[in-house]
C-alpha positions as protocol buffer text, in pm:
chain_id: "A"
residue {
  index: 1
  type: MET
  ca { x: 0 y: 0 z: 0 }
}
residue {
  index: 2
  type: SER
  ca { x: 140 y: 341 z: -98 }
}
residue {
  index: 3
  type: ASN
  ca { x: 188 y: 624 z: 151 }
}
residue {
  index: 4
  type: ALA
  ca { x: -104 y: 810 z: -8 }
}
residue {
  index: 5
  type: TRP
  ca { x: -329 y: 510 z: 51 }
}
residue {
  index: 6
  type: GLN
  ca { x: -208 y: 479 z: 408 }
}
residue {
  index: 7
  type: ASP
  ca { x: -268 y: 849 z: 474 }
}
residue {
  index: 8
  type: SER
  ca { x: -621 y: 848 z: 331 }
}
residue {
  index: 9
  type: SER
  ca { x: -713 y: 528 z: 517 }
}
residue {
  index: 10
  type: LYS
  ca { x: -577 y: 676 z: 842 }
}
residue {
  index: 11
  type: LEU
  ca { x: -775 y: 994 z: 781 }
}
residue {
  index: 12
  type: ALA
  ca { x: -1094 y: 794 z: 721 }
}
residue {
  index: 13
  type: ARG
  ca { x: -1044 y: 620 z: 1056 }
}
residue {
  index: 14
  type: GLU
  ca { x: -980 y: 952 z: 1231 }
}
residue {
  index: 15
  type: LEU
  ca { x: -1297 y: 1104 z: 1086 }
}
residue {
  index: 16
  type: SER
  ca { x: -1512 y: 817 z: 1209 }
}
residue {
  index: 17
  type: HIS
  ca { x: -1569 y: 987 z: 1546 }
}
residue {
  index: 18
  type: TYR
  ca { x: -1779 y: 1252 z: 1370 }
}
residue {
  index: 19
  type: ARG
  ca { x: -2028 y: 984 z: 1266 }
}
residue {
  index: 20
  type: GLY
  ca { x: -2264 y: 1006 z: 1563 }
}
residue {
  index: 21
  type: SER
  ca { x: -2601 y: 1153 z: 1470 }
}
residue {
  index: 22
  type: ASP
  ca { x: -2799 y: 1393 z: 1687 }
}
residue {
  index: 23
  type: THR
  ca { x: -3162 y: 1278 z: 1670 }
}
residue {
  index: 24
  type: ALA
  ca { x: -3306 y: 1613 z: 1783 }
}
residue {
  index: 25
  type: ARG
  ca { x: -3092 y: 1800 z: 1528 }
}
residue {
  index: 26
  type: SER
  ca { x: -3190 y: 1560 z: 1250 }
}
residue {
  index: 27
  type: ILE
  ca { x: -3561 y: 1598 z: 1326 }
}
residue {
  index: 28
  type: PHE
  ca { x: -3522 y: 1976 z: 1341 }
}
residue {
  index: 29
  type: GLU
  ca { x: -3351 y: 1986 z: 1000 }
}
residue {
  index: 30
  type: ILE
  ca { x: -3624 y: 1773 z: 841 }
}
residue {
  index: 31
  type: VAL
  ca { x: -3914 y: 1966 z: 995 }
}
residue {
  index: 32
  type: LEU
  ca { x: -3760 y: 2305 z: 910 }
}
residue {
  index: 33
  type: THR
  ca { x: -3684 y: 2212 z: 549 }
}
residue {
  index: 34
  type: LEU
  ca { x: -4020 y: 2046 z: 492 }
}
residue {
  index: 35
  type: SER
  ca { x: -4211 y: 2334 z: 655 }
}
residue {
  index: 36
  type: VAL
  ca { x: -4044 y: 2600 z: 441 }
}
residue {
  index: 37
  type: PHE
  ca { x: -4097 y: 2391 z: 127 }
}
residue {
  index: 38
  type: VAL
  ca { x: -4468 y: 2353 z: 204 }
}
residue {
  index: 39
  type: ALA
  ca { x: -4495 y: 2725 z: 285 }
}
residue {
  index: 40
  type: LEU
  ca { x: -4333 y: 2819 z: -46 }
}
residue {
  index: 41
  type: TRP
  ca { x: -4561 y: 2580 z: -232 }
}
residue {
  index: 42
  type: GLY
  ca { x: -4863 y: 2739 z: -64 }
}
residue {
  index: 43
  type: ALA
  ca { x: -4736 y: 3088 z: -147 }
}
residue {
  index: 44
  type: MET
  ca { x: -4701 y: 2988 z: -511 }
}
residue {
  index: 45
  type: TRP
  ca { x: -5060 y: 2866 z: -513 }
}
residue {
  index: 46
  type: LEU
  ca { x: -5185 y: 3191 z: -361 }
}
residue {
  index: 47
  type: GLY
  ca { x: -4964 y: 3385 z: -601 }
}
residue {
  index: 48
  type: LEU
  ca { x: -5140 y: 3235 z: -902 }
}
residue {
  index: 49
  type: SER
  ca { x: -5415 y: 3491 z: -856 }
}
residue {
  index: 50
  type: TYR
  ca { x: -5156 y: 3758 z: -948 }
}
residue {
  index: 51
  type: GLY
  ca { x: -5034 y: 3577 z: -1261 }
}
residue {
  index: 52
  type: PHE
  ca { x: -4759 y: 3332 z: -1354 }
}
residue {
  index: 53
  type: TRP
  ca { x: -4454 y: 3542 z: -1261 }
}
residue {
  index: 54
  type: PRO
  ca { x: -4487 y: 3500 z: -882 }
}
residue {
  index: 55
  type: VAL
  ca { x: -4496 y: 3125 z: -940 }
}
residue {
  index: 56
  type: LEU
  ca { x: -4176 y: 3131 z: -1145 }
}
residue {
  index: 57
  type: LEU
  ca { x: -3996 y: 3351 z: -892 }
}
residue {
  index: 58
  type: LEU
  ca { x: -4093 y: 3138 z: -594 }
}
residue {
  index: 59
  type: ALA
  ca { x: -4013 y: 2818 z: -785 }
}
residue {
  index: 60
  type: VAL
  ca { x: -3642 y: 2897 z: -746 }
}
residue {
  index: 61
  type: PRO
  ca { x: -3626 y: 2886 z: -363 }
}
residue {
  index: 62
  type: ALA
  ca { x: -3884 y: 2605 z: -357 }
}
residue {
  index: 63
  type: ALA
  ca { x: -3658 y: 2400 z: -584 }
}
residue {
  index: 64
  type: GLY
  ca { x: -3368 y: 2476 z: -350 }
}
residue {
  index: 65
  type: PHE
  ca { x: -3560 y: 2335 z: -54 }
}
residue {
  index: 66
  type: LEU
  ca { x: -3660 y: 2029 z: -258 }
}
residue {
  index: 67
  type: VAL
  ca { x: -3291 y: 1973 z: -332 }
}
residue {
  index: 68
  type: ARG
  ca { x: -3224 y: 1998 z: 42 }
}
residue {
  index: 69
  type: LEU
  ca { x: -3492 y: 1736 z: 110 }
}
residue {
  index: 70
  type: PHE
  ca { x: -3318 y: 1509 z: -141 }
}
residue {
  index: 71
  type: MET
  ca { x: -2984 y: 1561 z: 32 }
}
residue {
  index: 72
  type: ILE
  ca { x: -3142 y: 1476 z: 367 }
}
residue {
  index: 73
  type: GLN
  ca { x: -3287 y: 1163 z: 206 }
}
residue {
  index: 74
  type: HIS
  ca { x: -2936 y: 1093 z: 76 }
}
residue {
  index: 75
  type: ASP
  ca { x: -2803 y: 1098 z: 434 }
}
residue {
  index: 76
  type: CYS
  ca { x: -3074 y: 850 z: 533 }
}
residue {
  index: 77
  type: GLY
  ca { x: -2945 y: 620 z: 259 }
}
residue {
  index: 78
  type: HIS
  ca { x: -2605 y: 623 z: 424 }
}
residue {
  index: 79
  type: GLY
  ca { x: -2754 y: 553 z: 767 }
}
residue {
  index: 80
  type: ALA
  ca { x: -2616 y: 888 z: 884 }
}
residue {
  index: 81
  type: LEU
  ca { x: -2922 y: 1078 z: 1001 }
}
residue {
  index: 82
  type: PHE
  ca { x: -3052 y: 850 z: 1277 }
}
residue {
  index: 83
  type: ARG
  ca { x: -2904 y: 574 z: 1491 }
}
residue {
  index: 84
  type: ARG
  ca { x: -3163 y: 315 z: 1389 }
}
residue {
  index: 85
  type: LYS
  ca { x: -3158 y: 174 z: 1038 }
}
residue {
  index: 86
  type: ARG
  ca { x: -3537 y: 148 z: 1028 }
}
residue {
  index: 87
  type: THR
  ca { x: -3579 y: 517 z: 1114 }
}
residue {
  index: 88
  type: ASN
  ca { x: -3335 y: 616 z: 840 }
}
residue {
  index: 89
  type: ASP
  ca { x: -3507 y: 395 z: 585 }
}
residue {
  index: 90
  type: TRP
  ca { x: -3865 y: 500 z: 655 }
}
residue {
  index: 91
  type: THR
  ca { x: -3766 y: 866 z: 662 }
}
residue {
  index: 92
  type: GLY
  ca { x: -3588 y: 815 z: 329 }
}
residue {
  index: 93
  type: ARG
  ca { x: -3892 y: 641 z: 178 }
}
residue {
  index: 94
  type: PHE
  ca { x: -4120 y: 925 z: 287 }
}
residue {
  index: 95
  type: LEU
  ca { x: -3889 y: 1188 z: 141 }
}
residue {
  index: 96
  type: GLY
  ca { x: -3855 y: 977 z: -174 }
}
residue {
  index: 97
  type: VAL
  ca { x: -4222 y: 1047 z: -248 }
}
residue {
  index: 98
  type: LEU
  ca { x: -4145 y: 1420 z: -257 }
}
residue {
  index: 99
  type: THR
  ca { x: -3820 y: 1381 z: -452 }
}
residue {
  index: 100
  type: LEU
  ca { x: -3966 y: 1125 z: -697 }
}
residue {
  index: 101
  type: THR
  ca { x: -3694 y: 879 z: -603 }
}
residue {
  index: 102
  type: PRO
  ca { x: -3747 y: 509 z: -520 }
}
residue {
  index: 103
  type: TYR
  ca { x: -3542 y: 519 z: -202 }
}
residue {
  index: 104
  type: ASP
  ca { x: -3442 y: 154 z: -155 }
}
residue {
  index: 105
  type: TYR
  ca { x: -3347 y: 104 z: -520 }
}
residue {
  index: 106
  type: TRP
  ca { x: -3155 y: 432 z: -528 }
}
residue {
  index: 107
  type: LYS
  ca { x: -2985 y: 352 z: -198 }
}
residue {
  index: 108
  type: ARG
  ca { x: -2834 y: 32 z: -341 }
}
residue {
  index: 109
  type: SER
  ca { x: -2719 y: 205 z: -657 }
}
residue {
  index: 110
  type: HIS
  ca { x: -2566 y: 491 z: -461 }
}
residue {
  index: 111
  type: ALA
  ca { x: -2382 y: 250 z: -231 }
}
residue {
  index: 112
  type: THR
  ca { x: -2222 y: 97 z: -541 }
}
residue {
  index: 113
  type: HIS
  ca { x: -2120 y: 446 z: -654 }
}
residue {
  index: 114
  type: HIS
  ca { x: -1942 y: 503 z: -323 }
}
residue {
  index: 115
  type: ALA
  ca { x: -1775 y: 163 z: -335 }
}
residue {
  index: 116
  type: THR
  ca { x: -1641 y: 213 z: -689 }
}
residue {
  index: 117
  type: SER
  ca { x: -1595 y: 590 z: -731 }
}
residue {
  index: 118
  type: GLY
  ca { x: -1287 y: 665 z: -940 }
}
residue {
  index: 119
  type: ASN
  ca { x: -1243 y: 303 z: -1052 }
}
residue {
  index: 120
  type: LEU
  ca { x: -1223 y: 287 z: -1432 }
}
residue {
  index: 121
  type: ASP
  ca { x: -1292 y: -88 z: -1430 }
}
residue {
  index: 122
  type: ARG
  ca { x: -1614 y: -57 z: -1229 }
}
residue {
  index: 123
  type: ARG
  ca { x: -1801 y: 228 z: -1395 }
}
residue {
  index: 124
  type: GLY
  ca { x: -2169 y: 228 z: -1486 }
}
residue {
  index: 125
  type: ILE
  ca { x: -2372 y: 208 z: -1165 }
}
residue {
  index: 126
  type: GLY
  ca { x: -2488 y: 524 z: -992 }
}
residue {
  index: 127
  type: ASP
  ca { x: -2254 y: 754 z: -1181 }
}
residue {
  index: 128
  type: ILE
  ca { x: -2234 y: 971 z: -1493 }
}
residue {
  index: 129
  type: THR
  ca { x: -2116 y: 773 z: -1794 }
}
residue {
  index: 130
  type: THR
  ca { x: -1756 y: 871 z: -1871 }
}
residue {
  index: 131
  type: LEU
  ca { x: -1556 y: 718 z: -2155 }
}
residue {
  index: 132
  type: THR
  ca { x: -1179 y: 712 z: -2185 }
}
residue {
  index: 133
  type: VAL
  ca { x: -1011 y: 862 z: -2489 }
}
residue {
  index: 134
  type: GLU
  ca { x: -931 y: 516 z: -2627 }
}
residue {
  index: 135
  type: GLU
  ca { x: -1285 y: 390 z: -2570 }
}
residue {
  index: 136
  type: PHE
  ca { x: -1430 y: 690 z: -2751 }
}
residue {
  index: 137
  type: ARG
  ca { x: -1179 y: 657 z: -3036 }
}
residue {
  index: 138
  type: SER
  ca { x: -1270 y: 292 z: -3090 }
}
residue {
  index: 139
  type: GLN
  ca { x: -1645 y: 354 z: -3119 }
}
residue {
  index: 140
  type: SER
  ca { x: -1849 y: 381 z: -3435 }
}
residue {
  index: 141
  type: ALA
  ca { x: -1953 y: 722 z: -3567 }
}
residue {
  index: 142
  type: SER
  ca { x: -2311 y: 672 z: -3447 }
}
residue {
  index: 143
  type: ARG
  ca { x: -2199 y: 579 z: -3094 }
}
residue {
  index: 144
  type: ARG
  ca { x: -1966 y: 876 z: -3083 }
}
residue {
  index: 145
  type: LEU
  ca { x: -2256 y: 1100 z: -3181 }
}
residue {
  index: 146
  type: GLY
  ca { x: -2472 y: 943 z: -2910 }
}
residue {
  index: 147
  type: TYR
  ca { x: -2206 y: 1010 z: -2646 }
}
residue {
  index: 148
  type: ARG
  ca { x: -2158 y: 1366 z: -2766 }
}
residue {
  index: 149
  type: LEU
  ca { x: -2533 y: 1424 z: -2737 }
}
residue {
  index: 150
  type: TYR
  ca { x: -2537 y: 1269 z: -2390 }
}
residue {
  index: 151
  type: ARG
  ca { x: -2257 y: 1505 z: -2285 }
}
residue {
  index: 152
  type: ASN
  ca { x: -2419 y: 1812 z: -2440 }
}
residue {
  index: 153
  type: PRO
  ca { x: -2498 y: 2060 z: -2157 }
}
residue {
  index: 154
  type: PHE
  ca { x: -2856 y: 2102 z: -2279 }
}
residue {
  index: 155
  type: ILE
  ca { x: -2908 y: 1726 z: -2247 }
}
residue {
  index: 156
  type: MET
  ca { x: -2693 y: 1671 z: -1937 }
}
residue {
  index: 157
  type: PHE
  ca { x: -2843 y: 1949 z: -1727 }
}
residue {
  index: 158
  type: GLY
  ca { x: -3178 y: 2007 z: -1901 }
}
residue {
  index: 159
  type: LEU
  ca { x: -3354 y: 1715 z: -2063 }
}
residue {
  index: 160
  type: GLY
  ca { x: -3147 y: 1451 z: -1884 }
}
residue {
  index: 161
  type: PRO
  ca { x: -3248 y: 1539 z: -1526 }
}
residue {
  index: 162
  type: SER
  ca { x: -3615 y: 1562 z: -1628 }
}
residue {
  index: 163
  type: TYR
  ca { x: -3594 y: 1218 z: -1787 }
}
residue {
  index: 164
  type: LEU
  ca { x: -3415 y: 1075 z: -1483 }
}
residue {
  index: 165
  type: PHE
  ca { x: -3662 y: 1189 z: -1218 }
}
residue {
  index: 166
  type: LEU
  ca { x: -3988 y: 1183 z: -1415 }
}
residue {
  index: 167
  type: LEU
  ca { x: -3938 y: 867 z: -1625 }
}
residue {
  index: 168
  type: GLN
  ca { x: -3629 y: 659 z: -1543 }
}
residue {
  index: 169
  type: HIS
  ca { x: -3710 y: 643 z: -1173 }
}
residue {
  index: 170
  type: ARG
  ca { x: -4056 y: 510 z: -1256 }
}
residue {
  index: 171
  type: LEU
  ca { x: -3935 y: 182 z: -1409 }
}
residue {
  index: 172
  type: PRO
  ca { x: -3612 y: -5 z: -1320 }
}
residue {
  index: 173
  type: LEU
  ca { x: -3537 y: -103 z: -1679 }
}
residue {
  index: 174
  type: GLY
  ca { x: -3256 y: -354 z: -1704 }
}
residue {
  index: 175
  type: LYS
  ca { x: -3346 y: -496 z: -1360 }
}
residue {
  index: 176
  type: PHE
  ca { x: -3612 y: -744 z: -1470 }
}
residue {
  index: 177
  type: ARG
  ca { x: -3464 y: -1019 z: -1249 }
}
residue {
  index: 178
  type: ASP
  ca { x: -3433 y: -795 z: -944 }
}
residue {
  index: 179
  type: PRO
  ca { x: -3761 y: -815 z: -747 }
}
residue {
  index: 180
  type: ALA
  ca { x: -3636 y: -570 z: -483 }
}
residue {
  index: 181
  type: ALA
  ca { x: -3584 y: -301 z: -747 }
}
residue {
  index: 182
  type: TRP
  ca { x: -3938 y: -345 z: -873 }
}
residue {
  index: 183
  type: VAL
  ca { x: -4090 y: -347 z: -525 }
}
residue {
  index: 184
  type: SER
  ca { x: -3907 y: -25 z: -435 }
}
residue {
  index: 185
  type: THR
  ca { x: -4000 y: 147 z: -761 }
}
residue {
  index: 186
  type: MET
  ca { x: -4364 y: 41 z: -769 }
}
residue {
  index: 187
  type: ALA
  ca { x: -4417 y: 129 z: -401 }
}
residue {
  index: 188
  type: ASN
  ca { x: -4266 y: 471 z: -466 }
}
residue {
  index: 189
  type: ASN
  ca { x: -4488 y: 515 z: -774 }
}
residue {
  index: 190
  type: GLY
  ca { x: -4798 y: 420 z: -576 }
}
residue {
  index: 191
  type: ALA
  ca { x: -4718 y: 663 z: -297 }
}
residue {
  index: 192
  type: ILE
  ca { x: -4647 y: 940 z: -548 }
}
residue {
  index: 193
  type: ALA
  ca { x: -4978 y: 873 z: -726 }
}
residue {
  index: 194
  type: PHE
  ca { x: -5162 y: 889 z: -394 }
}
residue {
  index: 195
  type: ALA
  ca { x: -4992 y: 1218 z: -301 }
}
residue {
  index: 196
  type: ILE
  ca { x: -5064 y: 1371 z: -641 }
}
residue {
  index: 197
  type: ALA
  ca { x: -5428 y: 1264 z: -620 }
}
residue {
  index: 198
  type: GLY
  ca { x: -5455 y: 1438 z: -285 }
}
residue {
  index: 199
  type: MET
  ca { x: -5299 y: 1758 z: -414 }
}
residue {
  index: 200
  type: VAL
  ca { x: -5515 y: 1758 z: -728 }
}
residue {
  index: 201
  type: TRP
  ca { x: -5823 y: 1717 z: -509 }
}
residue {
  index: 202
  type: LEU
  ca { x: -5703 y: 2008 z: -295 }
}
residue {
  index: 203
  type: VAL
  ca { x: -5591 y: 2264 z: -558 }
}
residue {
  index: 204
  type: GLY
  ca { x: -5699 y: 2121 z: -894 }
}
residue {
  index: 205
  type: LEU
  ca { x: -5497 y: 1954 z: -1170 }
}
residue {
  index: 206
  type: GLN
  ca { x: -5406 y: 2270 z: -1359 }
}
residue {
  index: 207
  type: ASP
  ca { x: -5281 y: 2460 z: -1053 }
}
residue {
  index: 208
  type: PHE
  ca { x: -5088 y: 2156 z: -932 }
}
residue {
  index: 209
  type: LEU
  ca { x: -4905 y: 2116 z: -1264 }
}
residue {
  index: 210
  type: ILE
  ca { x: -4836 y: 2489 z: -1299 }
}
residue {
  index: 211
  type: ILE
  ca { x: -4683 y: 2500 z: -951 }
}
residue {
  index: 212
  type: HIS
  ca { x: -4510 y: 2168 z: -913 }
}
residue {
  index: 213
  type: ILE
  ca { x: -4361 y: 2099 z: -1256 }
}
residue {
  index: 214
  type: PRO
  ca { x: -4128 y: 2406 z: -1251 }
}
residue {
  index: 215
  type: ILE
  ca { x: -4011 y: 2311 z: -900 }
}
residue {
  index: 216
  type: VAL
  ca { x: -3934 y: 1953 z: -998 }
}
residue {
  index: 217
  type: LEU
  ca { x: -3760 y: 2039 z: -1326 }
}
residue {
  index: 218
  type: LEU
  ca { x: -3543 y: 2305 z: -1166 }
}
residue {
  index: 219
  type: ALA
  ca { x: -3457 y: 2089 z: -864 }
}
residue {
  index: 220
  type: ALA
  ca { x: -3368 y: 1795 z: -1091 }
}
residue {
  index: 221
  type: SER
  ca { x: -3127 y: 2010 z: -1293 }
}
residue {
  index: 222
  type: ILE
  ca { x: -2966 y: 2150 z: -976 }
}
residue {
  index: 223
  type: GLY
  ca { x: -2926 y: 1800 z: -837 }
}
residue {
  index: 224
  type: VAL
  ca { x: -2761 y: 1661 z: -1151 }
}
residue {
  index: 225
  type: TRP
  ca { x: -2535 y: 1966 z: -1172 }
}
residue {
  index: 226
  type: LEU
  ca { x: -2415 y: 1910 z: -816 }
}
residue {
  index: 227
  type: PHE
  ca { x: -2354 y: 1541 z: -880 }
}
residue {
  index: 228
  type: TYR
  ca { x: -2165 y: 1625 z: -1199 }
}
residue {
  index: 229
  type: VAL
  ca { x: -1919 y: 1874 z: -1048 }
}
residue {
  index: 230
  type: GLN
  ca { x: -1857 y: 1647 z: -750 }
}
residue {
  index: 231
  type: HIS
  ca { x: -1662 y: 1405 z: -969 }
}
residue {
  index: 232
  type: GLN
  ca { x: -1616 y: 1567 z: -1312 }
}
residue {
  index: 233
  type: PHE
  ca { x: -1356 y: 1837 z: -1246 }
}
residue {
  index: 234
  type: ASP
  ca { x: -1001 y: 1922 z: -1356 }
}
residue {
  index: 235
  type: ASN
  ca { x: -809 y: 1759 z: -1074 }
}
residue {
  index: 236
  type: THR
  ca { x: -1022 y: 1452 z: -1020 }
}
residue {
  index: 237
  type: HIS
  ca { x: -862 y: 1106 z: -996 }
}
residue {
  index: 238
  type: TRP
  ca { x: -945 y: 786 z: -1184 }
}
residue {
  index: 239
  type: ALA
  ca { x: -747 y: 461 z: -1204 }
}
residue {
  index: 240
  type: ARG
  ca { x: -767 y: 101 z: -1313 }
}
residue {
  index: 241
  type: ASN
  ca { x: -853 y: -159 z: -1052 }
}
residue {
  index: 242
  type: GLU
  ca { x: -494 y: -259 z: -971 }
}
residue {
  index: 243
  type: ALA
  ca { x: -395 y: 102 z: -889 }
}
residue {
  index: 244
  type: TRP
  ca { x: -721 y: 208 z: -726 }
}
residue {
  index: 245
  type: HIS
  ca { x: -786 y: 235 z: -353 }
}
residue {
  index: 246
  type: VAL
  ca { x: -1125 y: 322 z: -208 }
}
residue {
  index: 247
  type: HIS
  ca { x: -1013 y: 583 z: 47 }
}
residue {
  index: 248
  type: ASP
  ca { x: -753 y: 755 z: -170 }
}
residue {
  index: 249
  type: TYR
  ca { x: -990 y: 793 z: -464 }
}
residue {
  index: 250
  type: ALA
  ca { x: -1281 y: 887 z: -240 }
}
residue {
  index: 251
  type: LEU
  ca { x: -1077 y: 1179 z: -108 }
}
residue {
  index: 252
  type: HIS
  ca { x: -902 y: 1290 z: -426 }
}
residue {
  index: 253
  type: GLY
  ca { x: -1167 y: 1191 z: -676 }
}
residue {
  index: 254
  type: SER
  ca { x: -1435 y: 1409 z: -514 }
}
residue {
  index: 255
  type: SER
  ca { x: -1449 y: 1786 z: -520 }
}
residue {
  index: 256
  type: HIS
  ca { x: -1467 y: 2045 z: -243 }
}
residue {
  index: 257
  type: TYR
  ca { x: -1723 y: 2273 z: -406 }
}
residue {
  index: 258
  type: GLN
  ca { x: -1680 y: 2612 z: -240 }
}
residue {
  index: 259
  type: LEU
  ca { x: -2026 y: 2770 z: -240 }
}
residue {
  index: 260
  type: PRO
  ca { x: -2162 y: 3076 z: -58 }
}
residue {
  index: 261
  type: PRO
  ca { x: -2290 y: 2987 z: 293 }
}
residue {
  index: 262
  type: ILE
  ca { x: -2659 y: 3002 z: 194 }
}
residue {
  index: 263
  type: LEU
  ca { x: -2599 y: 2756 z: -92 }
}
residue {
  index: 264
  type: HIS
  ca { x: -2401 y: 2523 z: 135 }
}
residue {
  index: 265
  type: TRP
  ca { x: -2700 y: 2526 z: 371 }
}
residue {
  index: 266
  type: LEU
  ca { x: -2955 y: 2468 z: 94 }
}
residue {
  index: 267
  type: THR
  ca { x: -2753 y: 2178 z: -45 }
}
residue {
  index: 268
  type: ALA
  ca { x: -2696 y: 2025 z: 301 }
}
residue {
  index: 269
  type: ASN
  ca { x: -2319 y: 2072 z: 271 }
}
residue {
  index: 270
  type: ILE
  ca { x: -2294 y: 1823 z: -15 }
}
residue {
  index: 271
  type: GLY
  ca { x: -2023 y: 2049 z: -158 }
}
residue {
  index: 272
  type: LEU
  ca { x: -1788 y: 1905 z: 106 }
}
residue {
  index: 273
  type: HIS
  ca { x: -1798 y: 1595 z: -105 }
}
residue {
  index: 274
  type: HIS
  ca { x: -1440 y: 1486 z: -49 }
}
residue {
  index: 275
  type: ILE
  ca { x: -1511 y: 1451 z: 322 }
}
residue {
  index: 276
  type: HIS
  ca { x: -1848 y: 1287 z: 259 }
}
residue {
  index: 277
  type: HIS
  ca { x: -1696 y: 1022 z: 31 }
}
residue {
  index: 278
  type: LEU
  ca { x: -1419 y: 950 z: 278 }
}
residue {
  index: 279
  type: CYS
  ca { x: -1669 y: 890 z: 560 }
}
residue {
  index: 280
  type: ALA
  ca { x: -2026 y: 874 z: 430 }
}
residue {
  index: 281
  type: LYS
  ca { x: -2185 y: 815 z: 770 }
}
residue {
  index: 282
  type: ILE
  ca { x: -2102 y: 1165 z: 895 }
}
residue {
  index: 283
  type: PRO
  ca { x: -2432 y: 1361 z: 914 }
}
residue {
  index: 284
  type: PHE
  ca { x: -2442 y: 1656 z: 676 }
}
residue {
  index: 285
  type: TYR
  ca { x: -2459 y: 1906 z: 963 }
}
residue {
  index: 286
  type: GLN
  ca { x: -2131 y: 1772 z: 1102 }
}
residue {
  index: 287
  type: LEU
  ca { x: -1930 y: 1817 z: 780 }
}
residue {
  index: 288
  type: PRO
  ca { x: -1842 y: 2186 z: 838 }
}
residue {
  index: 289
  type: GLN
  ca { x: -1701 y: 2095 z: 1180 }
}
residue {
  index: 290
  type: VAL
  ca { x: -1470 y: 1844 z: 1012 }
}
residue {
  index: 291
  type: LEU
  ca { x: -1341 y: 2119 z: 785 }
}
residue {
  index: 292
  type: ARG
  ca { x: -1286 y: 2353 z: 1082 }
}
residue {
  index: 293
  type: ASP
  ca { x: -1096 y: 2085 z: 1272 }
}
residue {
  index: 294
  type: ARG
  ca { x: -896 y: 1972 z: 967 }
}
residue {
  index: 295
  type: PRO
  ca { x: -813 y: 2294 z: 774 }
}
residue {
  index: 296
  type: GLU
  ca { x: -571 y: 2102 z: 552 }
}
residue {
  index: 297
  type: LEU
  ca { x: -877 y: 1956 z: 378 }
}
residue {
  index: 298
  type: ASN
  ca { x: -976 y: 2303 z: 254 }
}
residue {
  index: 299
  type: GLU
  ca { x: -747 y: 2280 z: -47 }
}
residue {
  index: 300
  type: VAL
  ca { x: -819 y: 1917 z: -140 }
}
residue {
  index: 301
  type: GLY
  ca { x: -1030 y: 1904 z: -456 }
}
residue {
  index: 302
  type: LYS
  ca { x: -1099 y: 2278 z: -427 }
}
residue {
  index: 303
  type: LEU
  ca { x: -1354 y: 2395 z: -684 }
}
residue {
  index: 304
  type: THR
  ca { x: -1499 y: 2745 z: -706 }
}
residue {
  index: 305
  type: ILE
  ca { x: -1820 y: 2831 z: -890 }
}
residue {
  index: 306
  type: ARG
  ca { x: -1613 y: 2984 z: -1171 }
}
residue {
  index: 307
  type: ASP
  ca { x: -1400 y: 2669 z: -1190 }
}
residue {
  index: 308
  type: SER
  ca { x: -1711 y: 2453 z: -1203 }
}
residue {
  index: 309
  type: LEU
  ca { x: -1847 y: 2635 z: -1508 }
}
residue {
  index: 310
  type: ARG
  ca { x: -1533 y: 2538 z: -1698 }
}
residue {
  index: 311
  type: CYS
  ca { x: -1597 y: 2173 z: -1608 }
}
residue {
  index: 312
  type: VAL
  ca { x: -1900 y: 2159 z: -1837 }
}
residue {
  index: 313
  type: SER
  ca { x: -1682 y: 2086 z: -2141 }
}
residue {
  index: 314
  type: LEU
  ca { x: -1495 y: 1796 z: -1978 }
}
residue {
  index: 315
  type: ALA
  ca { x: -1609 y: 1469 z: -2135 }
}
residue {
  index: 316
  type: LEU
  ca { x: -1329 y: 1214 z: -2177 }
}
residue {
  index: 317
  type: TRP
  ca { x: -1074 y: 1062 z: -1942 }
}
residue {
  index: 318
  type: ASP
  ca { x: -722 y: 1077 z: -2084 }
}
residue {
  index: 319
  type: GLU
  ca { x: -545 y: 782 z: -1919 }
}
residue {
  index: 320
  type: ALA
  ca { x: -205 y: 881 z: -2054 }
}
residue {
  index: 321
  type: ASN
  ca { x: -215 y: 1224 z: -1891 }
}
residue {
  index: 322
  type: GLN
  ca { x: -446 y: 1132 z: -1601 }
}
residue {
  index: 323
  type: GLN
  ca { x: -698 y: 1409 z: -1662 }
}
residue {
  index: 324
  type: LEU
  ca { x: -1039 y: 1485 z: -1804 }
}
residue {
  index: 325
  type: ILE
  ca { x: -1036 y: 1659 z: -2142 }
}
residue {
  index: 326
  type: SER
  ca { x: -1293 y: 1816 z: -2373 }
}
residue {
  index: 327
  type: PHE
  ca { x: -1399 y: 1697 z: -2717 }
}
residue {
  index: 328
  type: ALA
  ca { x: -1208 y: 1993 z: -2865 }
}
residue {
  index: 329
  type: GLU
  ca { x: -887 y: 1882 z: -2690 }
}
residue {
  index: 330
  type: PHE
  ca { x: -945 y: 1529 z: -2814 }
}
residue {
  index: 331
  type: GLU
  ca { x: -979 y: 1651 z: -3172 }
}
residue {
  index: 332
  type: ASN
  ca { x: -664 y: 1863 z: -3142 }
}
residue {
  index: 333
  type: GLU
  ca { x: -469 y: 1560 z: -3020 }
}
residue {
  index: 334
  type: THR
  ca { x: -608 y: 1348 z: -3304 }
}
residue {
  index: 335
  type: VAL
  ca { x: -509 y: 1592 z: -3582 }
}
């Protein structure tokens, strides 16, 4: 084991004492976030009498609070929010109705993502599809076009998130022999249908769609953007299985997205992703304390908002130079 691996493994062990959840704090965070989300939703409904613009304006903070609910659900999936597994799971399932996410199915997929992040030989589950330069070069023209379209920002952060949360999460395609995936998805669909029926009865179909669709679409795009920049950035790390180590690539393959305080709060500190990947059972409200106690982690994977905008063009992993490159850089190398 290299010194880097030893250091990251030692750090993971040292961070484990931050793992203890505070039940009262967890309940407070859920109730506060859910209450504000419901209040914003109600304000949007009342605002309809003044036209569509109040709805669009309030959809932005409402989407932010829906993202926060998803991040709280994400902590439940890691068993970080409560001491009891059952409490985490049932809280996650409830929040999954609001976030349109089949909690148990997603939880398994996300666990695989954590167990394989940065491993070039174990891509494809719970992550954004990323091809190496050689893989892209060896593909047919039609497959290259398909990958380029997939990586187009309009698809990746616009149509893609909508498809993921509105359609892909409704059916676990490719999991026909996995009963658990179908049970999770169909139970989530049933609960969502019940909730929608209740809201339609309360406010009417038209008002419900006018209010809720903008919130969901915006929140989905924000969520995918956050997931993208957490692993698709200039100084990220990827390696083949023989050179990969879970703790080293958790720490150095995940970004430290430096957001303004209000955005860190709205995203439940998910920007401290390098710490989260190193010790996923730390509750989100404990992550800033880790950074205060371990200031050396401030510079690891550092990514500003300006830096993150430049990450949009990154699409291919260059194994020779150990970095992500754009399609334009690939074409320049090929000429």
